[in-house]
Biopython code that builds the backbone (N, CA, C, O; Angstrom):
import numpy as np
from Bio.PDB.StructureBuilder import StructureBuilder

atoms = [
    (1, "MET", "N", (15.247, -2.321, 17.619)),
    (1, "MET", "CA", (15.284, -1.525, 16.403)),
    (1, "MET", "C", (15.028, -0.043, 16.707)),
    (1, "MET", "O", (15.793, 0.824, 16.285)),
    (2, "ILE", "N", (13.960, 0.233, 17.434)),
    (2, "ILE", "CA", (13.615, 1.618, 17.759)),
    (2, "ILE", "C", (14.682, 2.241, 18.661)),
    (2, "ILE", "O", (15.039, 3.406, 18.488)),
    (3, "SER", "N", (15.191, 1.465, 19.624)),
    (3, "SER", "CA", (16.193, 2.023, 20.531)),
    (3, "SER", "C", (17.497, 2.345, 19.805)),
    (3, "SER", "O", (18.181, 3.305, 20.160)),
    (4, "SER", "N", (17.848, 1.551, 18.791)),
    (4, "SER", "CA", (19.061, 1.867, 18.028)),
    (4, "SER", "C", (18.874, 3.113, 17.173)),
    (4, "SER", "O", (19.818, 3.882, 16.988)),
    (5, "ILE", "N", (17.677, 3.322, 16.652)),
    (5, "ILE", "CA", (17.399, 4.537, 15.873)),
    (5, "ILE", "C", (17.457, 5.768, 16.781)),
    (5, "ILE", "O", (17.994, 6.805, 16.394)),
    (6, "ILE", "N", (16.905, 5.648, 17.984)),
    (6, "ILE", "CA", (16.950, 6.758, 18.933)),
    (6, "ILE", "C", (18.390, 7.061, 19.327)),
    (6, "ILE", "O", (18.777, 8.224, 19.440)),
    (7, "LEU", "N", (19.186, 6.006, 19.535)),
    (7, "LEU", "CA", (20.597, 6.209, 19.873)),
    (7, "LEU", "C", (21.341, 6.898, 18.735)),
    (7, "LEU", "O", (22.136, 7.807, 18.972)),
    (8, "LEU", "N", (21.087, 6.470, 17.504)),
    (8, "LEU", "CA", (21.744, 7.100, 16.353)),
    (8, "LEU", "C", (21.321, 8.563, 16.202)),
    (8, "LEU", "O", (22.155, 9.413, 15.893)),
    (9, "LEU", "N", (20.062, 8.861, 16.413)),
    (9, "LEU", "CA", (19.606, 10.250, 16.347)),
    (9, "LEU", "C", (20.236, 11.090, 17.459)),
    (9, "LEU", "O", (20.597, 12.246, 17.238)),
    (10, "PHE", "N", (20.367, 10.507, 18.654)),
    (10, "PHE", "CA", (21.018, 11.209, 19.753)),
    (10, "PHE", "C", (22.466, 11.534, 19.402)),
    (10, "PHE", "O", (22.927, 12.650, 19.639)),
    (11, "VAL", "N", (23.182, 10.567, 18.842)),
    (11, "VAL", "CA", (24.577, 10.793, 18.459)),
    (11, "VAL", "C", (24.663, 11.861, 17.365)),
    (11, "VAL", "O", (25.566, 12.697, 17.392)),
    (12, "LEU", "N", (23.737, 11.840, 16.408)),
    (12, "LEU", "CA", (23.725, 12.851, 15.343)),
    (12, "LEU", "C", (23.505, 14.246, 15.911)),
    (12, "LEU", "O", (24.231, 15.176, 15.560)),
    (13, "VAL", "N", (22.517, 14.404, 16.782)),
    (13, "VAL", "CA", (22.232, 15.715, 17.366)),
    (13, "VAL", "C", (23.401, 16.182, 18.225)),
    (13, "VAL", "O", (23.764, 17.358, 18.195)),
    (14, "LEU", "N", (23.990, 15.270, 18.988)),
    (14, "LEU", "CA", (25.144, 15.620, 19.814)),
    (14, "LEU", "C", (26.331, 16.052, 18.950)),
    (14, "LEU", "O", (27.022, 17.014, 19.284)),
    (15, "ALA", "N", (26.568, 15.346, 17.843)),
    (15, "ALA", "CA", (27.673, 15.713, 16.949)),
    (15, "ALA", "C", (27.436, 17.075, 16.310)),
    (15, "ALA", "O", (28.371, 17.861, 16.162)),
    (16, "ILE", "N", (26.204, 17.356, 15.933)),
    (16, "ILE", "CA", (25.888, 18.661, 15.339)),
    (16, "ILE", "C", (26.124, 19.774, 16.361)),
    (16, "ILE", "O", (26.743, 20.789, 16.044)),
    (17, "PHE", "N", (25.632, 19.584, 17.584)),
    (17, "PHE", "CA", (25.798, 20.602, 18.625)),
    (17, "PHE", "C", (27.266, 20.819, 18.970)),
    (17, "PHE", "O", (27.732, 21.957, 19.036)),
    (18, "LEU", "N", (27.995, 19.723, 19.189)),
    (18, "LEU", "CA", (29.404, 19.857, 19.544)),
    (18, "LEU", "C", (30.223, 20.447, 18.394)),
    (18, "LEU", "O", (31.122, 21.255, 18.624)),
    (19, "GLY", "N", (29.919, 20.049, 17.170)),
    (19, "GLY", "CA", (30.619, 20.601, 16.016)),
    (19, "GLY", "C", (30.400, 22.096, 15.884)),
    (19, "GLY", "O", (31.341, 22.841, 15.610)),
    (20, "PHE", "N", (29.166, 22.541, 16.076)),
    (20, "PHE", "CA", (28.873, 23.972, 16.007)),
    (20, "PHE", "C", (29.610, 24.733, 17.100)),
    (20, "PHE", "O", (30.198, 25.783, 16.840)),
    (21, "GLU", "N", (29.580, 24.209, 18.312)),
    (21, "GLU", "CA", (30.267, 24.877, 19.417)),
    (21, "GLU", "C", (31.778, 24.920, 19.203)),
    (21, "GLU", "O", (32.422, 25.928, 19.494)),
    (22, "LEU", "N", (32.331, 23.841, 18.703)),
    (22, "LEU", "CA", (33.773, 23.786, 18.478)),
    (22, "LEU", "C", (34.207, 24.750, 17.382)),
    (22, "LEU", "O", (35.181, 25.484, 17.551)),
    (23, "ILE", "N", (33.499, 24.754, 16.272)),
    (23, "ILE", "CA", (33.867, 25.620, 15.148)),
    (23, "ILE", "C", (33.681, 27.092, 15.510)),
    (23, "ILE", "O", (34.467, 27.932, 15.073)),
    (24, "SER", "N", (32.664, 27.418, 16.293)),
    (24, "SER", "CA", (32.450, 28.824, 16.643)),
    (24, "SER", "C", (33.525, 29.346, 17.596)),
    (24, "SER", "O", (33.716, 30.558, 17.697)),
    (25, "LYS", "N", (34.218, 28.466, 18.284)),
    (25, "LYS", "CA", (35.263, 28.885, 19.221)),
    (25, "LYS", "C", (36.657, 28.934, 18.593)),
    (25, "LYS", "O", (37.605, 29.369, 19.246)),
    (26, "VAL", "N", (36.799, 28.501, 17.345)),
    (26, "VAL", "CA", (38.114, 28.477, 16.695)),
    (26, "VAL", "C", (38.473, 29.879, 16.230)),
    (26, "VAL", "O", (37.682, 30.509, 15.527)),
    (27, "PRO", "N", (39.662, 30.394, 16.608)),
    (27, "PRO", "CA", (40.072, 31.709, 16.117)),
    (27, "PRO", "C", (40.347, 31.673, 14.610)),
    (27, "PRO", "O", (40.678, 30.627, 14.053)),
    (28, "SER", "N", (40.208, 32.803, 13.978)),
    (28, "SER", "CA", (40.343, 32.857, 12.515)),
    (28, "SER", "C", (41.749, 32.484, 12.052)),
    (28, "SER", "O", (41.912, 32.013, 10.926)),
    (29, "THR", "N", (42.753, 32.678, 12.876)),
    (29, "THR", "CA", (44.117, 32.326, 12.465)),
    (29, "THR", "C", (44.317, 30.815, 12.396)),
    (29, "THR", "O", (45.216, 30.347, 11.697)),
    (30, "LEU", "N", (43.507, 30.053, 13.101)),
    (30, "LEU", "CA", (43.618, 28.596, 13.054)),
    (30, "LEU", "C", (42.658, 27.955, 12.071)),
    (30, "LEU", "O", (42.732, 26.751, 11.829)),
    (31, "HIS", "N", (41.759, 28.742, 11.502)),
    (31, "HIS", "CA", (40.737, 28.173, 10.635)),
    (31, "HIS", "C", (41.325, 27.513, 9.388)),
    (31, "HIS", "O", (40.911, 26.415, 9.017)),
    (32, "THR", "N", (42.281, 28.172, 8.740)),
    (32, "THR", "CA", (42.851, 27.628, 7.503)),
    (32, "THR", "C", (43.600, 26.319, 7.728)),
    (32, "THR", "O", (43.395, 25.385, 6.953)),
    (33, "PRO", "N", (44.458, 26.194, 8.748)),
    (33, "PRO", "CA", (45.089, 24.887, 8.968)),
    (33, "PRO", "C", (44.091, 23.787, 9.313)),
    (33, "PRO", "O", (44.277, 22.636, 8.915)),
    (34, "LEU", "N", (43.036, 24.128, 10.047)),
    (34, "LEU", "CA", (42.029, 23.125, 10.372)),
    (34, "LEU", "C", (41.260, 22.696, 9.134)),
    (34, "LEU", "O", (40.904, 21.525, 9.007)),
    (35, "MET", "N", (40.994, 23.627, 8.216)),
    (35, "MET", "CA", (40.315, 23.271, 6.970)),
    (35, "MET", "C", (41.183, 22.349, 6.131)),
    (35, "MET", "O", (40.670, 21.433, 5.487)),
    (36, "SER", "N", (42.488, 22.576, 6.129)),
    (36, "SER", "CA", (43.376, 21.700, 5.381)),
    (36, "SER", "C", (43.342, 20.281, 5.946)),
    (36, "SER", "O", (43.344, 19.307, 5.194)),
    (37, "GLY", "N", (43.311, 20.173, 7.259)),
    (37, "GLY", "CA", (43.201, 18.853, 7.874)),
    (37, "GLY", "C", (41.872, 18.192, 7.570)),
    (37, "GLY", "O", (41.819, 16.986, 7.329)),
    (38, "ALA", "N", (40.806, 18.963, 7.577)),
    (38, "ALA", "CA", (39.490, 18.410, 7.251)),
    (38, "ALA", "C", (39.442, 17.947, 5.805)),
    (38, "ALA", "O", (38.794, 16.948, 5.495)),
    (39, "ASN", "N", (40.126, 18.670, 4.912)),
    (39, "ASN", "CA", (40.168, 18.244, 3.516)),
    (39, "ASN", "C", (40.909, 16.922, 3.362)),
    (39, "ASN", "O", (40.524, 16.091, 2.540)),
    (40, "ALA", "N", (41.958, 16.720, 4.139)),
    (40, "ALA", "CA", (42.679, 15.448, 4.082)),
    (40, "ALA", "C", (41.792, 14.306, 4.558)),
    (40, "ALA", "O", (41.813, 13.222, 3.975)),
    (41, "ILE", "N", (41.020, 14.535, 5.602)),
    (41, "ILE", "CA", (40.102, 13.501, 6.090)),
    (41, "ILE", "C", (39.019, 13.217, 5.052)),
    (41, "ILE", "O", (38.628, 12.065, 4.864)),
    (42, "SER", "N", (38.536, 14.253, 4.381)),
    (42, "SER", "CA", (37.531, 14.045, 3.341)),
    (42, "SER", "C", (38.109, 13.284, 2.158)),
    (42, "SER", "O", (37.393, 12.527, 1.502)),
    (43, "GLY", "N", (39.386, 13.472, 1.878)),
    (43, "GLY", "CA", (40.031, 12.681, 0.827)),
    (43, "GLY", "C", (40.047, 11.208, 1.179)),
    (43, "GLY", "O", (39.863, 10.359, 0.307)),
    (44, "ILE", "N", (40.264, 10.896, 2.442)),
    (44, "ILE", "CA", (40.202, 9.504, 2.887)),
    (44, "ILE", "C", (38.776, 8.982, 2.759)),
    (44, "ILE", "O", (38.575, 7.812, 2.434)),
    (45, "THR", "N", (37.792, 9.830, 3.009)),
    (45, "THR", "CA", (36.395, 9.446, 2.859)),
    (45, "THR", "C", (36.077, 9.091, 1.413)),
    (45, "THR", "O", (35.299, 8.173, 1.159)),
    (46, "ILE", "N", (36.672, 9.808, 0.463)),
    (46, "ILE", "CA", (36.452, 9.488, -0.949)),
    (46, "ILE", "C", (36.978, 8.093, -1.262)),
    (46, "ILE", "O", (36.325, 7.328, -1.971)),
    (47, "VAL", "N", (38.139, 7.762, -0.743)),
    (47, "VAL", "CA", (38.701, 6.424, -0.982)),
    (47, "VAL", "C", (37.782, 5.352, -0.401)),
    (47, "VAL", "O", (37.521, 4.338, -1.048)),
    (48, "GLY", "N", (37.295, 5.572, 0.811)),
    (48, "GLY", "CA", (36.388, 4.612, 1.430)),
    (48, "GLY", "C", (35.083, 4.474, 0.678)),
    (48, "GLY", "O", (34.549, 3.372, 0.554)),
    (49, "SER", "N", (34.564, 5.580, 0.175)),
    (49, "SER", "CA", (33.310, 5.500, -0.572)),
    (49, "SER", "C", (33.503, 4.834, -1.930)),
    (49, "SER", "O", (32.586, 4.188, -2.436)),
    (50, "LEU", "N", (34.681, 4.983, -2.523)),
    (50, "LEU", "CA", (34.968, 4.257, -3.762)),
    (50, "LEU", "C", (35.000, 2.753, -3.516)),
    (50, "LEU", "O", (34.510, 1.969, -4.328)),
    (51, "VAL", "N", (35.580, 2.365, -2.390)),
    (51, "VAL", "CA", (35.595, 0.947, -2.035)),
    (51, "VAL", "C", (34.173, 0.443, -1.810)),
    (51, "VAL", "O", (33.822, -0.656, -2.239)),
    (52, "ALA", "N", (33.353, 1.257, -1.129)),
    (52, "ALA", "CA", (31.966, 0.863, -0.877)),
    (52, "ALA", "C", (31.166, 0.767, -2.172)),
    (52, "ALA", "O", (30.309, -0.105, -2.310)),
    (53, "ALA", "N", (31.440, 1.654, -3.112)),
    (53, "ALA", "CA", (30.685, 1.645, -4.363)),
    (53, "ALA", "C", (31.052, 0.466, -5.245)),
    (53, "ALA", "O", (30.189, -0.094, -5.920)),
    (54, "GLY", "N", (32.318, 0.082, -5.248)),
    (54, "GLY", "CA", (32.734, -0.974, -6.162)),
    (54, "GLY", "C", (33.013, -2.309, -5.520)),
    (54, "GLY", "O", (32.810, -3.346, -6.151)),
    (55, "GLY", "N", (33.471, -2.315, -4.286)),
    (55, "GLY", "CA", (33.902, -3.554, -3.661)),
    (55, "GLY", "C", (32.779, -4.480, -3.254)),
    (55, "GLY", "O", (32.909, -5.698, -3.379)),
    (56, "ALA", "N", (31.686, -3.934, -2.772)),
    (56, "ALA", "CA", (30.598, -4.769, -2.266)),
    (56, "ALA", "C", (29.457, -4.892, -3.257)),
    (56, "ALA", "O", (28.368, -5.334, -2.891)),
    (57, "ALA", "N", (29.682, -4.515, -4.492)),
    (57, "ALA", "CA", (28.604, -4.528, -5.480)),
    (57, "ALA", "C", (28.105, -5.937, -5.753)),
    (57, "ALA", "O", (26.910, -6.144, -5.965)),
    (58, "GLU", "N", (29.012, -6.907, -5.748)),
    (58, "GLU", "CA", (28.581, -8.263, -6.060)),
    (58, "GLU", "C", (27.827, -8.921, -4.912)),
    (58, "GLU", "O", (27.076, -9.869, -5.142)),
    (59, "THR", "N", (28.006, -8.446, -3.686)),
    (59, "THR", "CA", (27.311, -9.059, -2.561)),
    (59, "THR", "C", (26.035, -8.321, -2.172)),
    (59, "THR", "O", (25.071, -8.949, -1.734)),
    (60, "HIS", "N", (26.013, -7.005, -2.324)),
    (60, "HIS", "CA", (24.852, -6.236, -1.880)),
    (60, "HIS", "C", (24.063, -5.622, -3.031)),
    (60, "HIS", "O", (22.996, -5.054, -2.797)),
    (61, "GLY", "N", (24.543, -5.716, -4.240)),
    (61, "GLY", "CA", (23.777, -5.279, -5.401)),
    (61, "GLY", "C", (23.704, -3.778, -5.587)),
    (61, "GLY", "O", (24.627, -3.036, -5.251)),
    (62, "TRP", "N", (22.579, -3.358, -6.132)),
    (62, "TRP", "CA", (22.417, -1.971, -6.558)),
    (62, "TRP", "C", (22.361, -1.000, -5.387)),
    (62, "TRP", "O", (22.697, 0.172, -5.558)),
    (63, "ILE", "N", (21.951, -1.443, -4.210)),
    (63, "ILE", "CA", (21.898, -0.537, -3.056)),
    (63, "ILE", "C", (23.302, -0.060, -2.695)),
    (63, "ILE", "O", (23.518, 1.121, -2.421)),
    (64, "SER", "N", (24.247, -0.990, -2.698)),
    (64, "SER", "CA", (25.628, -0.626, -2.380)),
    (64, "SER", "C", (26.204, 0.314, -3.426)),
    (64, "SER", "O", (26.914, 1.262, -3.090)),
    (65, "ILE", "N", (25.903, 0.058, -4.681)),
    (65, "ILE", "CA", (26.402, 0.921, -5.758)),
    (65, "ILE", "C", (25.805, 2.323, -5.634)),
    (65, "ILE", "O", (26.518, 3.316, -5.780)),
    (66, "THR", "N", (24.508, 2.405, -5.367)),
    (66, "THR", "CA", (23.835, 3.701, -5.264)),
    (66, "THR", "C", (24.353, 4.508, -4.073)),
    (66, "THR", "O", (24.703, 5.680, -4.210)),
    (67, "LEU", "N", (24.398, 3.866, -2.906)),
    (67, "LEU", "CA", (24.873, 4.587, -1.716)),
    (67, "LEU", "C", (26.354, 4.953, -1.845)),
    (67, "LEU", "O", (26.756, 6.037, -1.421)),
    (68, "GLY", "N", (27.163, 4.073, -2.420)),
    (68, "GLY", "CA", (28.579, 4.376, -2.622)),
    (68, "GLY", "C", (28.785, 5.533, -3.581)),
    (68, "GLY", "O", (29.643, 6.388, -3.361)),
    (69, "THR", "N", (27.988, 5.559, -4.655)),
    (69, "THR", "CA", (28.080, 6.653, -5.625)),
    (69, "THR", "C", (27.668, 7.978, -4.989)),
    (69, "THR", "O", (28.301, 9.008, -5.217)),
    (70, "MET", "N", (26.604, 7.941, -4.191)),
    (70, "MET", "CA", (26.195, 9.162, -3.491)),
    (70, "MET", "C", (27.275, 9.616, -2.514)),
    (70, "MET", "O", (27.524, 10.814, -2.382)),
    (71, "ALA", "N", (27.916, 8.674, -1.830)),
    (71, "ALA", "CA", (28.989, 9.022, -0.897)),
    (71, "ALA", "C", (30.174, 9.638, -1.629)),
    (71, "ALA", "O", (30.779, 10.593, -1.142)),
    (72, "VAL", "N", (30.508, 9.093, -2.797)),
    (72, "VAL", "CA", (31.598, 9.673, -3.594)),
    (72, "VAL", "C", (31.250, 11.104, -3.998)),
    (72, "VAL", "O", (32.090, 11.999, -3.909)),
    (73, "ALA", "N", (30.016, 11.316, -4.439)),
    (73, "ALA", "CA", (29.606, 12.659, -4.877)),
    (73, "ALA", "C", (29.652, 13.656, -3.719)),
    (73, "ALA", "O", (30.187, 14.755, -3.867)),
    (74, "PHE", "N", (29.097, 13.279, -2.575)),
    (74, "PHE", "CA", (29.068, 14.203, -1.439)),
    (74, "PHE", "C", (30.463, 14.472, -0.893)),
    (74, "PHE", "O", (30.772, 15.608, -0.534)),
    (75, "ALA", "N", (31.306, 13.457, -0.823)),
    (75, "ALA", "CA", (32.673, 13.660, -0.328)),
    (75, "ALA", "C", (33.467, 14.536, -1.291)),
    (75, "ALA", "O", (34.281, 15.351, -0.857)),
    (76, "THR", "N", (33.239, 14.375, -2.594)),
    (76, "THR", "CA", (33.931, 15.208, -3.577)),
    (76, "THR", "C", (33.496, 16.672, -3.453)),
    (76, "THR", "O", (34.326, 17.579, -3.515)),
    (77, "ILE", "N", (32.205, 16.890, -3.278)),
    (77, "ILE", "CA", (31.706, 18.253, -3.070)),
    (77, "ILE", "C", (32.329, 18.859, -1.815)),
    (77, "ILE", "O", (32.683, 20.038, -1.803)),
    (78, "ASN", "N", (32.462, 18.056, -0.763)),
    (78, "ASN", "CA", (33.052, 18.525, 0.481)),
    (78, "ASN", "C", (34.519, 18.906, 0.297)),
    (78, "ASN", "O", (34.963, 19.935, 0.807)),
    (79, "VAL", "N", (35.265, 18.086, -0.423)),
    (79, "VAL", "CA", (36.690, 18.377, -0.642)),
    (79, "VAL", "C", (36.859, 19.631, -1.492)),
    (79, "VAL", "O", (37.655, 20.506, -1.151)),
    (80, "VAL", "N", (36.124, 19.726, -2.586)),
    (80, "VAL", "CA", (36.246, 20.893, -3.474)),
    (80, "VAL", "C", (35.839, 22.165, -2.733)),
    (80, "VAL", "O", (36.520, 23.186, -2.832)),
    (81, "GLY", "N", (34.741, 22.107, -1.996)),
    (81, "GLY", "CA", (34.313, 23.276, -1.226)),
    (81, "GLY", "C", (35.331, 23.675, -0.169)),
    (81, "GLY", "O", (35.568, 24.861, 0.058)),
    (82, "GLY", "N", (35.933, 22.682, 0.475)),
    (82, "GLY", "CA", (36.953, 22.973, 1.483)),
    (82, "GLY", "C", (38.166, 23.642, 0.887)),
    (82, "GLY", "O", (38.711, 24.582, 1.466)),
    (83, "TYR", "N", (38.597, 23.161, -0.279)),
    (83, "TYR", "CA", (39.746, 23.803, -0.923)),
    (83, "TYR", "C", (39.413, 25.211, -1.395)),
    (83, "TYR", "O", (40.266, 26.096, -1.335)),
    (84, "LEU", "N", (38.193, 25.433, -1.861)),
    (84, "LEU", "CA", (37.807, 26.782, -2.273)),
    (84, "LEU", "C", (37.798, 27.746, -1.083)),
    (84, "LEU", "O", (38.254, 28.884, -1.195)),
    (85, "VAL", "N", (37.276, 27.279, 0.057)),
    (85, "VAL", "CA", (37.260, 28.121, 1.260)),
    (85, "VAL", "C", (38.681, 28.391, 1.735)),
    (85, "VAL", "O", (39.009, 29.518, 2.106)),
    (86, "THR", "N", (39.534, 27.353, 1.726)),
    (86, "THR", "CA", (40.921, 27.529, 2.149)),
    (86, "THR", "C", (41.643, 28.513, 1.241)),
    (86, "THR", "O", (42.386, 29.370, 1.719)),
    (87, "ASP", "N", (41.428, 28.395, -0.074)),
    (87, "ASP", "CA", (42.065, 29.315, -1.018)),
    (87, "ASP", "C", (41.590, 30.749, -0.785)),
    (87, "ASP", "O", (42.382, 31.690, -0.843)),
    (88, "ARG", "N", (40.320, 30.905, -0.528)),
    (88, "ARG", "CA", (39.796, 32.252, -0.284)),
    (88, "ARG", "C", (40.390, 32.842, 1.002)),
    (88, "ARG", "O", (40.723, 34.025, 1.054)),
    (89, "MET", "N", (40.517, 32.007, 2.030)),
    (89, "MET", "CA", (41.102, 32.500, 3.281)),
    (89, "MET", "C", (42.570, 32.874, 3.089)),
    (89, "MET", "O", (43.025, 33.882, 3.630)),
    (90, "LEU", "N", (43.312, 32.077, 2.329)),
    (90, "LEU", "CA", (44.723, 32.381, 2.103)),
    (90, "LEU", "C", (44.902, 33.655, 1.286)),
    (90, "LEU", "O", (45.858, 34.400, 1.498)),
    (91, "ARG", "N", (43.979, 33.909, 0.348)),
    (91, "ARG", "CA", (44.057, 35.143, -0.436)),
    (91, "ARG", "C", (43.832, 36.374, 0.429)),
    (91, "ARG", "O", (44.283, 37.461, 0.070)),
    (92, "MET", "N", (43.155, 36.233, 1.547)),
    (92, "MET", "CA", (42.929, 37.371, 2.438)),
    (92, "MET", "C", (44.233, 37.849, 3.077)),
    (92, "MET", "O", (44.348, 39.017, 3.449)),
    (93, "PHE", "N", (45.222, 36.949, 3.208)),
    (93, "PHE", "CA", (46.469, 37.300, 3.862)),
    (93, "PHE", "C", (47.551, 37.770, 2.894)),
    (93, "PHE", "O", (48.629, 38.169, 3.333)),
    (94, "LYS", "N", (47.288, 37.733, 1.587)),
    (94, "LYS", "CA", (48.288, 38.182, 0.623)),
    (94, "LYS", "C", (48.271, 39.707, 0.540)),
    (94, "LYS", "O", (47.230, 40.345, 0.697)),
    (95, "HIS", "N", (49.448, 40.269, 0.290)),
    (95, "HIS", "CA", (49.547, 41.728, 0.130)),
    (95, "HIS", "C", (49.105, 42.106, -1.273)),
    (95, "HIS", "O", (49.463, 41.451, -2.252)),
    (96, "LYS", "N", (48.323, 43.168, -1.354)),
    (96, "LYS", "CA", (47.878, 43.663, -2.652)),
    (96, "LYS", "C", (48.930, 44.610, -3.201)),
    (96, "LYS", "O", (49.501, 45.401, -2.450)),
    (97, "PRO", "N", (49.196, 44.543, -4.509)),
    (97, "PRO", "CA", (50.181, 45.465, -5.081)),
    (97, "PRO", "C", (49.661, 46.917, -4.992)),
    (97, "PRO", "O", (48.500, 47.203, -5.282)),
    (98, "GLY", "N", (50.551, 47.796, -4.587)),
    (98, "GLY", "CA", (50.213, 49.205, -4.489)),
    (98, "GLY", "C", (49.513, 49.588, -3.190)),
    (98, "GLY", "O", (49.184, 50.754, -2.971)),
    (99, "GLY", "N", (49.288, 48.592, -2.330)),
    (99, "GLY", "CA", (48.622, 48.873, -1.064)),
    (99, "GLY", "C", (49.629, 49.238, 0.014)),
    (99, "GLY", "O", (50.838, 49.235, -0.222)),
    (100, "LYS", "N", (49.132, 49.546, 1.172)),
    (100, "LYS", "CA", (50.002, 49.860, 2.310)),
    (100, "LYS", "C", (50.682, 48.587, 2.784)),
    (100, "LYS", "O", (50.108, 47.500, 2.712)),
    (101, "SER", "N", (51.923, 48.728, 3.273)),
    (101, "SER", "CA", (52.611, 47.539, 3.766)),
    (101, "SER", "C", (52.787, 47.549, 5.250)),
    (101, "SER", "O", (53.351, 46.610, 5.811)),
]
sb = StructureBuilder()
sb.init_structure("model")
sb.init_model(0)
sb.init_chain("A")
sb.init_seg("    ")
for serial, (resi, resn, name, xyz) in enumerate(atoms, 1):
    if name == "N":
        sb.init_residue(resn, " ", resi, " ")
    sb.init_atom(name, np.array(xyz, "f"), 0.0, 1.0, " ", f" {name:<3s}", serial, name[0])
structure = sb.get_structure()
């Protein structure tokens, strides 16, 4: 039990470190396409969390419903935030009327 918790914590810390290093090395011109891909993956996460919230309710009870609902909420926040960031980045590349071309 303890060794599996330590392994999971190790994987979490490693994922955080690698994710930070990877994102900091991405050039700004590639950021918007990568965000679009991440939003698609988060959309798949919403589908999976909906299945977890409703599909296993009869076998696992209220714990499954609670964790599934929380997963739906967090994945939805992630998708909406990703689209807002992507929209803001795309607006940076649009030409302003009356500006220099």
